[in-house]
C-alpha positions in Angstrom: 4.7 3.2 2.9 5.5 -0.5 2.2 8.9 -1.9 2.8 10.1 -5.3 1.6 12.7 -6.6 4.0 15.0 -9.7 4.0 18.0 -10.9 5.9 21.1 -11.7 3.9 21.9 -14.8 6.0 19.9 -18.0 5.9 20.9 -19.2 9.4 18.0 -18.9 11.9 20.0 -17.2 14.7 22.1 -14.9 12.5 22.9 -11.4 13.5 21.3 -10.1 10.3 18.0 -11.7 11.3 18.1 -10.3 14.8 18.9 -6.8 13.4 16.0 -7.1 11.0 13.6 -8.0 13.8 14.7 -4.9 15.7 14.2 -2.7 12.7 10.7 -4.2 12.0 9.7 -3.5 15.6 11.1 0.1 15.4 9.0 0.7 12.3 5.8 -0.9 13.6 2.9 1.5 13.1 4.9 3.7 10.8 5.2 1.4 7.7 3.8 -1.8 6.3 6.7 -4.3 6.3 6.6 -7.5 4.2 9.3 -10.0 5.2 10.8 -12.1 2.4 12.2 -15.4 3.8 14.9 -16.5 1.5 15.0 -20.0 3.1 11.9 -20.7 1.0 13.8 -20.0 -2.2 15.8 -23.0 -3.6 19.4 -22.0 -4.1 
């Protein structure tokens, strides 16, 4: 299974990014996770 994950906040130390890191670690070995960094997208 492949999961595309992104944090809703752009700030590096945001709670959303920390929560995403925990989720990615919990799923390691069970799914392929692609992280989309929205900081690379001009808004």
